[in-house]
LOLO-249574 format. One record per atom (N, C-alpha, C): residue number from 1; residue in three letters; chain; atom name; x negated, y, z negated. Coordinates in steps of 0.02 Angstrom, whole numbers. Example, Ala and Ser with C-alpha at 12.3 -4.5 7.8 and 13.67 -1.06 7.14 Angstrom:
BEGIN
[node 1; 'ALA'; 'A'; 'N'; [-660; -284; -390]];
[node 1; 'ALA'; 'A'; 'CA'; [-615; -225; -390]];
[node 1; 'ALA'; 'A'; 'C'; [-660; -165; -390]];
[node 2; 'SER'; 'A'; 'N'; [-642; -112; -354]];
[node 2; 'SER'; 'A'; 'CA'; [-684; -53; -357]];
[node 2; 'SER'; 'A'; 'C'; [-645; 2; -394]];
This chain:
BEGIN
[node 1; 'MET'; 'A'; 'N'; [943; -1977; -2248]];
[node 1; 'MET'; 'A'; 'CA'; [929; -2045; -2268]];
[node 1; 'MET'; 'A'; 'C'; [855; -2059; -2257]];
[node 2; 'GLN'; 'A'; 'N'; [823; -2086; -2307]];
[node 2; 'GLN'; 'A'; 'CA'; [753; -2105; -2302]];
[node 2; 'GLN'; 'A'; 'C'; [746; -2172; -2266]];
[node 3; 'PRO'; 'A'; 'N'; [693; -2179; -2226]];
[node 3; 'PRO'; 'A'; 'CA'; [684; -2243; -2192]];
[node 3; 'PRO'; 'A'; 'C'; [666; -2298; -2242]];
[node 4; 'PRO'; 'A'; 'N'; [689; -2359; -2230]];
[node 4; 'PRO'; 'A'; 'CA'; [669; -2414; -2272]];
[node 4; 'PRO'; 'A'; 'C'; [595; -2428; -2262]];
[node 5; 'ALA'; 'A'; 'N'; [565; -2462; -2310]];
[node 5; 'ALA'; 'A'; 'CA'; [493; -2476; -2307]];
[node 5; 'ALA'; 'A'; 'C'; [475; -2516; -2245]];
[node 6; 'ASP'; 'A'; 'N'; [521; -2558; -2221]];
[node 6; 'ASP'; 'A'; 'CA'; [506; -2600; -2163]];
[node 6; 'ASP'; 'A'; 'C'; [535; -2572; -2098]];
[node 7; 'ALA'; 'A'; 'N'; [547; -2506; -2095]];
[node 7; 'ALA'; 'A'; 'CA'; [574; -2476; -2034]];
[node 7; 'ALA'; 'A'; 'C'; [526; -2490; -1976]];
[node 8; 'PHE'; 'A'; 'N'; [554; -2505; -1918]];
[node 8; 'PHE'; 'A'; 'CA'; [514; -2519; -1859]];
[node 8; 'PHE'; 'A'; 'C'; [482; -2453; -1835]];
[node 9; 'GLN'; 'A'; 'N'; [420; -2457; -1812]];
[node 9; 'GLN'; 'A'; 'CA'; [388; -2396; -1787]];
[node 9; 'GLN'; 'A'; 'C'; [341; -2409; -1729]];
[node 10; 'ILE'; 'A'; 'N'; [333; -2357; -1689]];
[node 10; 'ILE'; 'A'; 'CA'; [284; -2356; -1634]];
[node 10; 'ILE'; 'A'; 'C'; [248; -2289; -1638]];
[node 11; 'ILE'; 'A'; 'N'; [191; -2285; -1604]];
[node 11; 'ILE'; 'A'; 'CA'; [154; -2222; -1599]];
[node 11; 'ILE'; 'A'; 'C'; [163; -2196; -1528]];
[node 12; 'VAL'; 'A'; 'N'; [176; -2131; -1523]];
[node 12; 'VAL'; 'A'; 'CA'; [185; -2098; -1459]];
[node 12; 'VAL'; 'A'; 'C'; [133; -2042; -1454]];
[node 13; 'LYS'; 'A'; 'N'; [101; -2036; -1398]];
[node 13; 'LYS'; 'A'; 'CA'; [52; -1982; -1387]];
[node 13; 'LYS'; 'A'; 'C'; [85; -1929; -1342]];
[node 14; 'VAL'; 'A'; 'N'; [79; -1866; -1363]];
[node 14; 'VAL'; 'A'; 'CA'; [107; -1811; -1323]];
[node 14; 'VAL'; 'A'; 'C'; [62; -1800; -1262]];
[node 15; 'LEU'; 'A'; 'N'; [92; -1805; -1203]];
[node 15; 'LEU'; 'A'; 'CA'; [56; -1798; -1140]];
[node 15; 'LEU'; 'A'; 'C'; [74; -1731; -1106]];
[node 16; 'PRO'; 'A'; 'N'; [35; -1710; -1057]];
[node 16; 'PRO'; 'A'; 'CA'; [50; -1646; -1023]];
[node 16; 'PRO'; 'A'; 'C'; [121; -1641; -997]];
[node 17; 'GLU'; 'A'; 'N'; [149; -1695; -972]];
[node 17; 'GLU'; 'A'; 'CA'; [217; -1693; -944]];
[node 17; 'GLU'; 'A'; 'C'; [271; -1683; -998]];
[node 18; 'ASP'; 'A'; 'N'; [253; -1689; -1062]];
[node 18; 'ASP'; 'A'; 'CA'; [300; -1678; -1117]];
[node 18; 'ASP'; 'A'; 'C'; [305; -1604; -1137]];
[node 19; 'ILE'; 'A'; 'N'; [260; -1564; -1112]];
[node 19; 'ILE'; 'A'; 'CA'; [255; -1494; -1134]];
[node 19; 'ILE'; 'A'; 'C'; [299; -1449; -1090]];
[node 20; 'ASP'; 'A'; 'N'; [333; -1402; -1123]];
[node 20; 'ASP'; 'A'; 'CA'; [376; -1355; -1086]];
[node 20; 'ASP'; 'A'; 'C'; [343; -1286; -1081]];
[node 21; 'MET'; 'A'; 'N'; [380; -1237; -1056]];
[node 21; 'MET'; 'A'; 'CA'; [353; -1170; -1046]];
[node 21; 'MET'; 'A'; 'C'; [336; -1134; -1111]];
[node 22; 'MET'; 'A'; 'N'; [357; -1160; -1167]];
[node 22; 'MET'; 'A'; 'CA'; [341; -1131; -1233]];
[node 22; 'MET'; 'A'; 'C'; [278; -1162; -1262]];
[node 23; 'ASP'; 'A'; 'N'; [245; -1206; -1224]];
[node 23; 'ASP'; 'A'; 'CA'; [183; -1240; -1244]];
[node 23; 'ASP'; 'A'; 'C'; [193; -1287; -1303]];
[node 24; 'HIS'; 'A'; 'N'; [253; -1315; -1309]];
[node 24; 'HIS'; 'A'; 'CA'; [265; -1370; -1357]];
[node 24; 'HIS'; 'A'; 'C'; [309; -1422; -1324]];
[node 25; 'VAL'; 'A'; 'N'; [321; -1476; -1359]];
[node 25; 'VAL'; 'A'; 'CA'; [359; -1532; -1330]];
[node 25; 'VAL'; 'A'; 'C'; [430; -1511; -1313]];
[node 26; 'ASN'; 'A'; 'N'; [451; -1528; -1253]];
[node 26; 'ASN'; 'A'; 'CA'; [519; -1514; -1230]];
[node 26; 'ASN'; 'A'; 'C'; [568; -1560; -1266]];
[node 27; 'ASN'; 'A'; 'N'; [627; -1535; -1279]];
[node 27; 'ASN'; 'A'; 'CA'; [678; -1574; -1314]];
[node 27; 'ASN'; 'A'; 'C'; [695; -1640; -1279]];
[node 28; 'VAL'; 'A'; 'N'; [691; -1641; -1213]];
[node 28; 'VAL'; 'A'; 'CA'; [706; -1702; -1175]];
[node 28; 'VAL'; 'A'; 'C'; [656; -1757; -1192]];
[node 29; 'SER'; 'A'; 'N'; [593; -1739; -1204]];
[node 29; 'SER'; 'A'; 'CA'; [544; -1789; -1223]];
[node 29; 'SER'; 'A'; 'C'; [560; -1819; -1290]];
[node 30; 'TYR'; 'A'; 'N'; [582; -1779; -1338]];
[node 30; 'TYR'; 'A'; 'CA'; [601; -1806; -1403]];
[node 30; 'TYR'; 'A'; 'C'; [657; -1857; -1395]];
[node 31; 'LEU'; 'A'; 'N'; [707; -1840; -1355]];
[node 31; 'LEU'; 'A'; 'CA'; [763; -1886; -1344]];
[node 31; 'LEU'; 'A'; 'C'; [739; -1951; -1312]];
[node 32; 'ARG'; 'A'; 'N'; [694; -1945; -1264]];
[node 32; 'ARG'; 'A'; 'CA'; [666; -2005; -1232]];
[node 32; 'ARG'; 'A'; 'C'; [631; -2049; -1284]];
[node 33; 'TRP'; 'A'; 'N'; [594; -2019; -1331]];
[node 33; 'TRP'; 'A'; 'CA'; [559; -2058; -1382]];
[node 33; 'TRP'; 'A'; 'C'; [608; -2091; -1430]];
[node 34; 'VAL'; 'A'; 'N'; [664; -2057; -1445]];
[node 34; 'VAL'; 'A'; 'CA'; [716; -2087; -1486]];
[node 34; 'VAL'; 'A'; 'C'; [742; -2151; -1452]];
[node 35; 'GLN'; 'A'; 'N'; [753; -2148; -1388]];
[node 35; 'GLN'; 'A'; 'CA'; [776; -2206; -1351]];
[node 35; 'GLN'; 'A'; 'C'; [721; -2258; -1344]];
[node 36; 'ASP'; 'A'; 'N'; [659; -2236; -1332]];
[node 36; 'ASP'; 'A'; 'CA'; [604; -2283; -1324]];
[node 36; 'ASP'; 'A'; 'C'; [592; -2325; -1386]];
[node 37; 'VAL'; 'A'; 'N'; [595; -2294; -1445]];
[node 37; 'VAL'; 'A'; 'CA'; [583; -2332; -1507]];
[node 37; 'VAL'; 'A'; 'C'; [641; -2379; -1521]];
[node 38; 'ALA'; 'A'; 'N'; [702; -2360; -1504]];
[node 38; 'ALA'; 'A'; 'CA'; [760; -2405; -1512]];
[node 38; 'ALA'; 'A'; 'C'; [752; -2466; -1468]];
[node 39; 'LEU'; 'A'; 'N'; [734; -2455; -1406]];
[node 39; 'LEU'; 'A'; 'CA'; [724; -2511; -1359]];
[node 39; 'LEU'; 'A'; 'C'; [666; -2556; -1382]];
[node 40; 'ALA'; 'A'; 'N'; [612; -2525; -1404]];
[node 40; 'ALA'; 'A'; 'CA'; [555; -2565; -1428]];
[node 40; 'ALA'; 'A'; 'C'; [575; -2606; -1489]];
[node 41; 'HIS'; 'A'; 'N'; [616; -2578; -1533]];
[node 41; 'HIS'; 'A'; 'CA'; [640; -2615; -1591]];
[node 41; 'HIS'; 'A'; 'C'; [681; -2675; -1569]];
[node 42; 'TRP'; 'A'; 'N'; [727; -2665; -1522]];
[node 42; 'TRP'; 'A'; 'CA'; [769; -2720; -1496]];
[node 42; 'TRP'; 'A'; 'C'; [725; -2775; -1466]];
[node 43; 'ARG'; 'A'; 'N'; [678; -2755; -1425]];
[node 43; 'ARG'; 'A'; 'CA'; [634; -2805; -1392]];
[node 43; 'ARG'; 'A'; 'C'; [590; -2842; -1443]];
[node 44; 'HIS'; 'A'; 'N'; [572; -2809; -1496]];
[node 44; 'HIS'; 'A'; 'CA'; [530; -2840; -1548]];
[node 44; 'HIS'; 'A'; 'C'; [570; -2890; -1590]];
[node 45; 'ALA'; 'A'; 'N'; [631; -2872; -1608]];
[node 45; 'ALA'; 'A'; 'CA'; [668; -2911; -1658]];
[node 45; 'ALA'; 'A'; 'C'; [719; -2960; -1628]];
[node 46; 'ALA'; 'A'; 'N'; [741; -2948; -1567]];
[node 46; 'ALA'; 'A'; 'CA'; [792; -2992; -1537]];
[node 46; 'ALA'; 'A'; 'C'; [757; -3051; -1501]];
[node 47; 'THR'; 'A'; 'N'; [790; -3107; -1503]];
[node 47; 'THR'; 'A'; 'CA'; [763; -3165; -1467]];
[node 47; 'THR'; 'A'; 'C'; [771; -3154; -1392]];
[node 48; 'PRO'; 'A'; 'N'; [733; -3192; -1351]];
[node 48; 'PRO'; 'A'; 'CA'; [743; -3187; -1278]];
[node 48; 'PRO'; 'A'; 'C'; [815; -3201; -1257]];
[node 49; 'GLU'; 'A'; 'N'; [846; -3250; -1290]];
[node 49; 'GLU'; 'A'; 'CA'; [916; -3266; -1274]];
[node 49; 'GLU'; 'A'; 'C'; [961; -3206; -1290]];
[node 50; 'GLU'; 'A'; 'N'; [952; -3174; -1348]];
[node 50; 'GLU'; 'A'; 'CA'; [992; -3116; -1366]];
[node 50; 'GLU'; 'A'; 'C'; [980; -3059; -1316]];
[node 51; 'GLN'; 'A'; 'N'; [919; -3050; -1295]];
[node 51; 'GLN'; 'A'; 'CA'; [904; -2997; -1248]];
[node 51; 'GLN'; 'A'; 'C'; [937; -3008; -1180]];
[node 52; 'ARG'; 'A'; 'N'; [946; -3072; -1161]];
[node 52; 'ARG'; 'A'; 'CA'; [982; -3087; -1099]];
[node 52; 'ARG'; 'A'; 'C'; [1057; -3078; -1107]];
[node 53; 'LYS'; 'A'; 'N'; [1082; -3089; -1167]];
[node 53; 'LYS'; 'A'; 'CA'; [1155; -3087; -1179]];
[node 53; 'LYS'; 'A'; 'C'; [1181; -3017; -1191]];
[node 54; 'TRP'; 'A'; 'N'; [1141; -2973; -1222]];
[node 54; 'TRP'; 'A'; 'CA'; [1165; -2908; -1244]];
[node 54; 'TRP'; 'A'; 'C'; [1127; -2851; -1212]];
[node 55; 'LEU'; 'A'; 'N'; [1164; -2798; -1196]];
[node 55; 'LEU'; 'A'; 'CA'; [1136; -2733; -1175]];
[node 55; 'LEU'; 'A'; 'C'; [1163; -2682; -1226]];
[node 56; 'TRP'; 'A'; 'N'; [1137; -2622; -1223]];
[node 56; 'TRP'; 'A'; 'CA'; [1158; -2570; -1271]];
[node 56; 'TRP'; 'A'; 'C'; [1175; -2506; -1235]];
[node 57; 'PHE'; 'A'; 'N'; [1228; -2474; -1258]];
[node 57; 'PHE'; 'A'; 'CA'; [1253; -2411; -1230]];
[node 57; 'PHE'; 'A'; 'C'; [1255; -2360; -1286]];
[node 58; 'VAL'; 'A'; 'N'; [1229; -2300; -1273]];
[node 58; 'VAL'; 'A'; 'CA'; [1231; -2247; -1323]];
[node 58; 'VAL'; 'A'; 'C'; [1298; -2211; -1318]];
[node 59; 'ILE'; 'A'; 'N'; [1332; -2206; -1375]];
[node 59; 'ILE'; 'A'; 'CA'; [1394; -2169; -1379]];
[node 59; 'ILE'; 'A'; 'C'; [1381; -2096; -1398]];
[node 60; 'ARG'; 'A'; 'N'; [1331; -2086; -1441]];
[node 60; 'ARG'; 'A'; 'CA'; [1318; -2018; -1467]];
[node 60; 'ARG'; 'A'; 'C'; [1246; -2012; -1491]];
[node 61; 'HIS'; 'A'; 'N'; [1216; -1954; -1478]];
[node 61; 'HIS'; 'A'; 'CA'; [1152; -1935; -1508]];
[node 61; 'HIS'; 'A'; 'C'; [1163; -1871; -1546]];
[node 62; 'GLU'; 'A'; 'N'; [1138; -1868; -1606]];
[node 62; 'GLU'; 'A'; 'CA'; [1138; -1808; -1647]];
[node 62; 'GLU'; 'A'; 'C'; [1066; -1795; -1667]];
[node 63; 'ILE'; 'A'; 'N'; [1037; -1739; -1647]];
[node 63; 'ILE'; 'A'; 'CA'; [966; -1728; -1657]];
[node 63; 'ILE'; 'A'; 'C'; [954; -1661; -1692]];
[node 64; 'ASP'; 'A'; 'N'; [914; -1663; -1745]];
[node 64; 'ASP'; 'A'; 'CA'; [892; -1603; -1779]];
[node 64; 'ASP'; 'A'; 'C'; [818; -1593; -1764]];
[node 65; 'TYR'; 'A'; 'N'; [802; -1537; -1734]];
[node 65; 'TYR'; 'A'; 'CA'; [732; -1520; -1717]];
[node 65; 'TYR'; 'A'; 'C'; [705; -1479; -1775]];
[node 66; 'LYS'; 'A'; 'N'; [654; -1505; -1809]];
[node 66; 'LYS'; 'A'; 'CA'; [628; -1473; -1870]];
[node 66; 'LYS'; 'A'; 'C'; [565; -1432; -1857]];
[node 67; 'HIS'; 'A'; 'N'; [516; -1462; -1822]];
[node 67; 'HIS'; 'A'; 'CA'; [452; -1429; -1808]];
[node 67; 'HIS'; 'A'; 'C'; [428; -1450; -1739]];
[node 68; 'PRO'; 'A'; 'N'; [390; -1408; -1705]];
[node 68; 'PRO'; 'A'; 'CA'; [366; -1426; -1638]];
[node 68; 'PRO'; 'A'; 'C'; [304; -1471; -1640]];
[node 69; 'ALA'; 'A'; 'N'; [297; -1510; -1588]];
[node 69; 'ALA'; 'A'; 'CA'; [236; -1549; -1576]];
[node 69; 'ALA'; 'A'; 'C'; [203; -1517; -1515]];
[node 70; 'VAL'; 'A'; 'N'; [137; -1528; -1510]];
[node 70; 'VAL'; 'A'; 'CA'; [99; -1497; -1455]];
[node 70; 'VAL'; 'A'; 'C'; [57; -1550; -1420]];
[node 71; 'LEU'; 'A'; 'N'; [28; -1530; -1364]];
[node 71; 'LEU'; 'A'; 'CA'; [-12; -1575; -1324]];
[node 71; 'LEU'; 'A'; 'C'; [-67; -1608; -1366]];
[node 72; 'GLY'; 'A'; 'N'; [-73; -1674; -1358]];
[node 72; 'GLY'; 'A'; 'CA'; [-123; -1712; -1395]];
[node 72; 'GLY'; 'A'; 'C'; [-101; -1740; -1461]];
[node 73; 'ASP'; 'A'; 'N'; [-45; -1715; -1489]];
[node 73; 'ASP'; 'A'; 'CA'; [-20; -1743; -1552]];
[node 73; 'ASP'; 'A'; 'C'; [-3; -1817; -1543]];
[node 74; 'GLU'; 'A'; 'N'; [-14; -1855; -1595]];
[node 74; 'GLU'; 'A'; 'CA'; [12; -1923; -1599]];
[node 74; 'GLU'; 'A'; 'C'; [72; -1921; -1646]];
[node 75; 'ILE'; 'A'; 'N'; [125; -1956; -1626]];
[node 75; 'ILE'; 'A'; 'CA'; [188; -1954; -1663]];
[node 75; 'ILE'; 'A'; 'C'; [206; -2024; -1684]];
[node 76; 'ILE'; 'A'; 'N'; [225; -2030; -1748]];
[node 76; 'ILE'; 'A'; 'CA'; [250; -2094; -1774]];
[node 76; 'ILE'; 'A'; 'C'; [326; -2092; -1766]];
[node 77; 'ALA'; 'A'; 'N'; [352; -2137; -1726]];
[node 77; 'ALA'; 'A'; 'CA'; [424; -2143; -1715]];
[node 77; 'ALA'; 'A'; 'C'; [449; -2203; -1755]];
[node 78; 'LYS'; 'A'; 'N'; [492; -2189; -1805]];
[node 78; 'LYS'; 'A'; 'CA'; [521; -2242; -1847]];
[node 78; 'LYS'; 'A'; 'C'; [595; -2246; -1834]];
[node 79; 'THR'; 'A'; 'N'; [621; -2308; -1835]];
[node 79; 'THR'; 'A'; 'CA'; [693; -2317; -1824]];
[node 79; 'THR'; 'A'; 'C'; [720; -2374; -1867]];
[node 80; 'TRP'; 'A'; 'N'; [783; -2368; -1885]];
[node 80; 'TRP'; 'A'; 'CA'; [818; -2420; -1923]];
[node 80; 'TRP'; 'A'; 'C'; [893; -2411; -1914]];
[node 81; 'VAL'; 'A'; 'N'; [931; -2464; -1923]];
[node 81; 'VAL'; 'A'; 'CA'; [1004; -2463; -1918]];
[node 81; 'VAL'; 'A'; 'C'; [1031; -2467; -1989]];
[node 82; 'ASP'; 'A'; 'N'; [1070; -2416; -2010]];
[node 82; 'ASP'; 'A'; 'CA'; [1096; -2418; -2078]];
[node 82; 'ASP'; 'A'; 'C'; [1161; -2456; -2083]];
[node 83; 'SER'; 'A'; 'N'; [1203; -2453; -2032]];
[node 83; 'SER'; 'A'; 'CA'; [1265; -2492; -2035]];
[node 83; 'SER'; 'A'; 'C'; [1285; -2514; -1965]];
[node 84; 'ALA'; 'A'; 'N'; [1319; -2570; -1963]];
[node 84; 'ALA'; 'A'; 'CA'; [1345; -2597; -1901]];
[node 84; 'ALA'; 'A'; 'C'; [1416; -2618; -1914]];
[node 85; 'THR'; 'A'; 'N'; [1463; -2576; -1893]];
[node 85; 'THR'; 'A'; 'CA'; [1533; -2590; -1905]];
[node 85; 'THR'; 'A'; 'C'; [1570; -2591; -1838]];
[node 86; 'GLY'; 'A'; 'N'; [1609; -2643; -1828]];
[node 86; 'GLY'; 'A'; 'CA'; [1645; -2649; -1764]];
[node 86; 'GLY'; 'A'; 'C'; [1597; -2646; -1706]];
[node 87; 'LEU'; 'A'; 'N'; [1609; -2600; -1661]];
[node 87; 'LEU'; 'A'; 'CA'; [1567; -2593; -1602]];
[node 87; 'LEU'; 'A'; 'C'; [1513; -2539; -1611]];
[node 88; 'LYS'; 'A'; 'N'; [1504; -2512; -1671]];
[node 88; 'LYS'; 'A'; 'CA'; [1458; -2457; -1681]];
[node 88; 'LYS'; 'A'; 'C'; [1399; -2476; -1726]];
[node 89; 'PHE'; 'A'; 'N'; [1339; -2465; -1700]];
[node 89; 'PHE'; 'A'; 'CA'; [1278; -2474; -1738]];
[node 89; 'PHE'; 'A'; 'C'; [1249; -2404; -1749]];
[node 90; 'HIS'; 'A'; 'N'; [1245; -2382; -1812]];
[node 90; 'HIS'; 'A'; 'CA'; [1219; -2315; -1828]];
[node 90; 'HIS'; 'A'; 'C'; [1143; -2320; -1838]];
[node 91; 'ARG'; 'A'; 'N'; [1107; -2295; -1789]];
[node 91; 'ARG'; 'A'; 'CA'; [1034; -2300; -1788]];
[node 91; 'ARG'; 'A'; 'C'; [1003; -2232; -1805]];
[node 92; 'HIS'; 'A'; 'N'; [958; -2233; -1853]];
[node 92; 'HIS'; 'A'; 'CA'; [921; -2172; -1873]];
[node 92; 'HIS'; 'A'; 'C'; [851; -2175; -1843]];
[node 93; 'THR'; 'A'; 'N'; [825; -2116; -1827]];
[node 93; 'THR'; 'A'; 'CA'; [757; -2111; -1802]];
[node 93; 'THR'; 'A'; 'C'; [725; -2049; -1833]];
[node 94; 'GLU'; 'A'; 'N'; [663; -2057; -1853]];
[node 94; 'GLU'; 'A'; 'CA'; [621; -2001; -1874]];
[node 94; 'GLU'; 'A'; 'C'; [559; -1999; -1831]];
[node 95; 'LEU'; 'A'; 'N'; [541; -1939; -1810]];
[node 95; 'LEU'; 'A'; 'CA'; [479; -1928; -1773]];
[node 95; 'LEU'; 'A'; 'C'; [436; -1883; -1817]];
[node 96; 'ARG'; 'A'; 'N'; [377; -1908; -1836]];
[node 96; 'ARG'; 'A'; 'CA'; [331; -1870; -1879]];
[node 96; 'ARG'; 'A'; 'C'; [262; -1865; -1845]];
[node 97; 'ARG'; 'A'; 'N'; [230; -1807; -1855]];
[node 97; 'ARG'; 'A'; 'CA'; [162; -1800; -1830]];
[node 97; 'ARG'; 'A'; 'C'; [117; -1844; -1872]];
[node 98; 'ALA'; 'A'; 'N'; [77; -1885; -1839]];
[node 98; 'ALA'; 'A'; 'CA'; [34; -1934; -1874]];
[node 98; 'ALA'; 'A'; 'C'; [-19; -1899; -1916]];
[node 99; 'SER'; 'A'; 'N'; [-46; -1844; -1894]];
[node 99; 'SER'; 'A'; 'CA'; [-102; -1812; -1929]];
[node 99; 'SER'; 'A'; 'C'; [-84; -1784; -1997]];
[node 100; 'ASP'; 'A'; 'N'; [-21; -1760; -2005]];
[node 100; 'ASP'; 'A'; 'CA'; [-3; -1728; -2069]];
[node 100; 'ASP'; 'A'; 'C'; [64; -1753; -2097]];
[node 101; 'GLY'; 'A'; 'N'; [99; -1797; -2062]];
[node 101; 'GLY'; 'A'; 'CA'; [162; -1824; -2086]];
[node 101; 'GLY'; 'A'; 'C'; [221; -1778; -2082]];
[node 102; 'ILE'; 'A'; 'N'; [213; -1720; -2051]];
[node 102; 'ILE'; 'A'; 'CA'; [267; -1671; -2046]];
[node 102; 'ILE'; 'A'; 'C'; [324; -1700; -2004]];
[node 103; 'LEU'; 'A'; 'N'; [386; -1693; -2031]];
[node 103; 'LEU'; 'A'; 'CA'; [445; -1716; -1995]];
[node 103; 'LEU'; 'A'; 'C'; [459; -1668; -1937]];
[node 104; 'LEU'; 'A'; 'N'; [459; -1695; -1876]];
[node 104; 'LEU'; 'A'; 'CA'; [471; -1655; -1816]];
[node 104; 'LEU'; 'A'; 'C'; [544; -1659; -1794]];
[node 105; 'VAL'; 'A'; 'N'; [571; -1720; -1794]];
[node 105; 'VAL'; 'A'; 'CA'; [639; -1732; -1770]];
[node 105; 'VAL'; 'A'; 'C'; [672; -1785; -1813]];
[node 106; 'LYS'; 'A'; 'N'; [735; -1774; -1827]];
[node 106; 'LYS'; 'A'; 'CA'; [777; -1824; -1861]];
[node 106; 'LYS'; 'A'; 'C'; [837; -1835; -1816]];
[node 107; 'ALA'; 'A'; 'N'; [853; -1898; -1802]];
[node 107; 'ALA'; 'A'; 'CA'; [908; -1912; -1756]];
[node 107; 'ALA'; 'A'; 'C'; [953; -1968; -1783]];
[node 108; 'LEU'; 'A'; 'N'; [1016; -1962; -1768]];
[node 108; 'LEU'; 'A'; 'CA'; [1065; -2015; -1780]];
[node 108; 'LEU'; 'A'; 'C'; [1096; -2031; -1712]];
[node 109; 'SER'; 'A'; 'N'; [1091; -2094; -1693]];
[node 109; 'SER'; 'A'; 'CA'; [1120; -2116; -1629]];
[node 109; 'SER'; 'A'; 'C'; [1170; -2172; -1644]];
[node 110; 'ILE'; 'A'; 'N'; [1224; -2172; -1609]];
[node 110; 'ILE'; 'A'; 'CA'; [1273; -2226; -1615]];
[node 110; 'ILE'; 'A'; 'C'; [1270; -2267; -1551]];
[node 111; 'TRP'; 'A'; 'N'; [1254; -2331; -1560]];
[node 111; 'TRP'; 'A'; 'CA'; [1245; -2378; -1505]];
[node 111; 'TRP'; 'A'; 'C'; [1301; -2429; -1506]];
[node 112; 'CYS'; 'A'; 'N'; [1322; -2451; -1448]];
[node 112; 'CYS'; 'A'; 'CA'; [1375; -2501; -1440]];
[node 112; 'CYS'; 'A'; 'C'; [1346; -2561; -1402]];
[node 113; 'PRO'; 'A'; 'N'; [1356; -2622; -1429]];
[node 113; 'PRO'; 'A'; 'CA'; [1333; -2681; -1392]];
[node 113; 'PRO'; 'A'; 'C'; [1378; -2695; -1331]];
[node 114; 'ILE'; 'A'; 'N'; [1345; -2714; -1277]];
[node 114; 'ILE'; 'A'; 'CA'; [1379; -2728; -1214]];
[node 114; 'ILE'; 'A'; 'C'; [1362; -2799; -1193]];
[node 115; 'ASP'; 'A'; 'N'; [1411; -2837; -1174]];
[node 115; 'ASP'; 'A'; 'CA'; [1400; -2904; -1147]];
[node 115; 'ASP'; 'A'; 'C'; [1365; -2896; -1079]];
[node 116; 'ALA'; 'A'; 'N'; [1307; -2928; -1071]];
[node 116; 'ALA'; 'A'; 'CA'; [1267; -2919; -1010]];
[node 116; 'ALA'; 'A'; 'C'; [1302; -2944; -948]];
[node 117; 'GLN'; 'A'; 'N'; [1344; -2995; -954]];
[node 117; 'GLN'; 'A'; 'CA'; [1378; -3022; -895]];
[node 117; 'GLN'; 'A'; 'C'; [1439; -2981; -875]];
[node 118; 'THR'; 'A'; 'N'; [1481; -2963; -923]];
[node 118; 'THR'; 'A'; 'CA'; [1542; -2927; -907]];
[node 118; 'THR'; 'A'; 'C'; [1532; -2851; -904]];
[node 119; 'ARG'; 'A'; 'N'; [1476; -2828; -935]];
[node 119; 'ARG'; 'A'; 'CA'; [1461; -2756; -940]];
[node 119; 'ARG'; 'A'; 'C'; [1517; -2718; -977]];
[node 120; 'ARG'; 'A'; 'N'; [1547; -2753; -1025]];
[node 120; 'ARG'; 'A'; 'CA'; [1600; -2725; -1067]];
[node 120; 'ARG'; 'A'; 'C'; [1578; -2725; -1139]];
[node 121; 'PRO'; 'A'; 'N'; [1602; -2676; -1179]];
[node 121; 'PRO'; 'A'; 'CA'; [1587; -2678; -1251]];
[node 121; 'PRO'; 'A'; 'C'; [1608; -2744; -1281]];
[node 122; 'SER'; 'A'; 'N'; [1567; -2769; -1327]];
[node 122; 'SER'; 'A'; 'CA'; [1580; -2834; -1357]];
[node 122; 'SER'; 'A'; 'C'; [1548; -2837; -1426]];
[node 123; 'LEU'; 'A'; 'N'; [1582; -2869; -1472]];
[node 123; 'LEU'; 'A'; 'CA'; [1555; -2874; -1540]];
[node 123; 'LEU'; 'A'; 'C'; [1491; -2915; -1540]];
[node 124; 'ALA'; 'A'; 'N'; [1439; -2887; -1571]];
[node 124; 'ALA'; 'A'; 'CA'; [1376; -2924; -1579]];
[node 124; 'ALA'; 'A'; 'C'; [1385; -2979; -1630]];
[node 125; 'SER'; 'A'; 'N'; [1343; -3028; -1626]];
[node 125; 'SER'; 'A'; 'CA'; [1347; -3085; -1672]];
[node 125; 'SER'; 'A'; 'C'; [1332; -3062; -1744]];
[node 126; 'ASP'; 'A'; 'N'; [1355; -3102; -1792]];
[node 126; 'ASP'; 'A'; 'CA'; [1339; -3088; -1862]];
[node 126; 'ASP'; 'A'; 'C'; [1264; -3089; -1874]];
[node 127; 'GLU'; 'A'; 'N'; [1229; -3132; -1839]];
[node 127; 'GLU'; 'A'; 'CA'; [1156; -3137; -1846]];
[node 127; 'GLU'; 'A'; 'C'; [1122; -3071; -1825]];
[node 128; 'ILE'; 'A'; 'N'; [1144; -3043; -1770]];
[node 128; 'ILE'; 'A'; 'CA'; [1115; -2979; -1747]];
[node 128; 'ILE'; 'A'; 'C'; [1132; -2924; -1798]];
[node 129; 'ARG'; 'A'; 'N'; [1193; -2924; -1823]];
[node 129; 'ARG'; 'A'; 'CA'; [1212; -2874; -1873]];
[node 129; 'ARG'; 'A'; 'C'; [1168; -2880; -1935]];
[node 130; 'ARG'; 'A'; 'N'; [1157; -2941; -1959]];
[node 130; 'ARG'; 'A'; 'CA'; [1115; -2952; -2018]];
[node 130; 'ARG'; 'A'; 'C'; [1042; -2931; -2005]];
[node 131; 'ARG'; 'A'; 'N'; [1017; -2947; -1948]];
[node 131; 'ARG'; 'A'; 'CA'; [947; -2934; -1933]];
[node 131; 'ARG'; 'A'; 'C'; [932; -2860; -1923]];
[node 132; 'PHE'; 'A'; 'N'; [980; -2823; -1896]];
[node 132; 'PHE'; 'A'; 'CA'; [967; -2753; -1878]];
[node 132; 'PHE'; 'A'; 'C'; [996; -2702; -1928]];
[node 133; 'SER'; 'A'; 'N'; [1045; -2720; -1967]];
[node 133; 'SER'; 'A'; 'CA'; [1078; -2673; -2012]];
[node 133; 'SER'; 'A'; 'C'; [1054; -2681; -2084]];
[node 134; 'ILE'; 'A'; 'N'; [1042; -2626; -2118]];
[node 134; 'ILE'; 'A'; 'CA'; [1021; -2629; -2188]];
[node 134; 'ILE'; 'A'; 'C'; [1080; -2620; -2235]];
[node 135; 'ALA'; 'A'; 'N'; [1138; -2601; -2208]];
[node 135; 'ALA'; 'A'; 'CA'; [1197; -2590; -2251]];
[node 135; 'ALA'; 'A'; 'C'; [1241; -2652; -2255]];
């Protein structure tokens, strides 16, 4: 799935602590960036009241590693939600090297809204579904 034109994005810089024994970015760092861009998207688009009311829990991450990144690379992390049905928000993420646009990682994560007070899964409001889902 191609990202929509208005997909949320952040820039990530590869730091020494992201590098593994193979001299490229460790898979754990990619997963952290997938989560970081999702959280940044939530904080950017949700109201303060929504942020107090809702938390998010990951049910599943599916990640395809396409090409390696190395120390000093800048990465464009884009994310968007294609559908929000029931308790599942299907969030896509692409990580591309900024210098050449090469796709490094493609991920699909399934997130579940959690009521912040009860800490139990809870249906998100229709407004949140409309604002975050493109489907």
